[in-house]
N, C-alpha and C positions, 0 to 999 in steps of 0.2 A: 504494500500500500504506500503510495507517495504522499508526502506531506504537502498540504495546500500552501501555496506561496502567500506570504504576508503582504498586505497592501502597504504602500508607503504613503504617509499622511504628513502634510505640512500645514502649519497654522501661523497666523500673524495677527497683530493688532495695529490698526492704523489710527485714525482720529476717533478716539473713544475713551472709555474709562477703564478698560481691561476687565470689565465685569463679566463678559462672555467667557473669557478664559477662566475666570474664577468659577463660573458655573460648570465649565468643562471639568474642573477639578472636583466639583460636587458629585461627579459620578462615583466618587469615593472608591471603595474596594473593587467596584466593577471595572476600574481602570486596569487591574491585573488581567481580567478576562479579555478586555479590549486589546491589551498588549500581546495576547496570544494570536491575534489576527492582524495586527498592524505594527509597523515600525514608524517612529516619528522621524521626519526629515527636518527642514527648517522649522523652528518653533521656539518660543520662549522657554519651553520645557527642555530643549536640547541645547540651546545657544548656538545652533548651526545658523550661519548667516546668509546662505543662498539656497534656493530651491533646486534640487537635483532634477535635471530633465527626465521626463517619464514618471514623475510622481503621480500616484493614482488620484489622491484627493487633496485639494487645498481648501482650507477653511479660513475665511477672512472675517474679522470683526473690525468695526470702525468704518467711518466714512473717509472721504478724501478732502484734506484741508491744505495740503502742500504738495509740491512737485515730487518729493521723496515718496509720499503715499502713492502717487500715481505710478511711479517707477516700480515700487514693490508690487503693486496690484498687477501691472502688466507682466512682471516677471512670473508671478503666480499663474496667470492665465496662459502664458507661453509654455510653462513647464508642467502644469497639472491637467490631467485628463478630465477631472470633474472639479468644478469650483463652486463652493458653497458660501453664500452670504449669511453670516450668523449675527443676529441681533438688529435692533432698530437703527443703530448708527450706520451699519453696512447697507441696510435695506432702504432707509429713507433719509439718512443724514443725522437722525436722532438729536440729542441735546446739542452737539456741536453746531448743528445747522441753525440754531437759534440766532447765531450771529449774522445770518444771511440778509437780514433786513437793514443791516448797518454797513457803512462803507469801511474799508480797511483803514484809511487815514483817521476816521473817527474812533475806531477801536484802538489803534495804536496810540492815539493821543490820550484816550481815557486810561489805558493800561500803563503807559510809560511816562506821561507828563502831567496829567490833570490831578491824579489822586495821590494821597498819602505823602504829601510833601515832596513830590518828585519833580517839581517845576524845573524846566530846562534840562531834564534828563534826556539822554540820547535814546532814540529808537534804534534797536539793534539792526545793523546793516552790514553784516559780515558775509562774504561770499561762501563761507562754509555752512551758513544756515540755509535750509531748504526754502525755496521760493514759496511764499504763502499764496494760495489761490484766493480769488475775490470772493468765492462762495464755497461752502462745504457741499460736496456732492455725494450721493449714494453711489456705490461702486458699479451698479448695473448701467450707469450712464457712460462708463468708460470701457468696460469689457462685458462679454457675455457671461452670465451667471447661470449655472445649471440648476441649483436648488437654493431655497431660502429657508432659514430657521428663524421664525419671528420671535420676538420677546425683548424685554429690556430688564434684565437679560433673560434669555431662554433658560428654563430650569435644567438642572443636571439630568433629570428624568427625560425631558424632551430631547436633549442632545443624545443621550444613551439610546432612546427609541429610534431616533432618526438614523444614527450611525449603524445600529444593529440591523435595521431594515435594509440599509444600503449594502452592508457587508453580506447580508443573506441573499442579495439579488432582488429584493422586493422594492417597489416604489415606496419611498419614505412617506409616511402619513402621520401627522400629529392631530389626534382627535381632541375632543373636549376634555379639559382638565390638564392638558400638557402645555397649553400656551398661557402665558401671563405677562403682565406689564406692571412691575412694582413701582 
């Protein structure tokens, strides 16, 4: 009997709070069962910095607020067979998109110059900093997304159900009780 090949899974967090990865960890001891079927590639869980070409599943949390986010997202799409948007920020921009009604100069002025006795402070302008986008965008506006796991954040149970459906070759389905927005 031949052993079934493990799937390679990559994860990343873009413009968001990292809550979706925390929910991923809420799978708890089921992570050991999951690790019987997958190997992690690029992920905060492994500290691998690039996505290996031919990765089976890429999971993205967070929206797009700067050029680096766009670069990472495109790297995932190029190298992952299946790409999953996880959480409200990836799906619709989430809380970071609340800045979309304001101009970048107004935001920078408020953050760096207007408040907390920072009058005449300099707005960071270093070429090493990623270029900030005018608006926060959901990731499907830049690349094709194969699946969406809604929630803010999705529960560990929802992530577990989704991934085990996918690993079993079933179309993932999240029924009543598995989706929530805290």
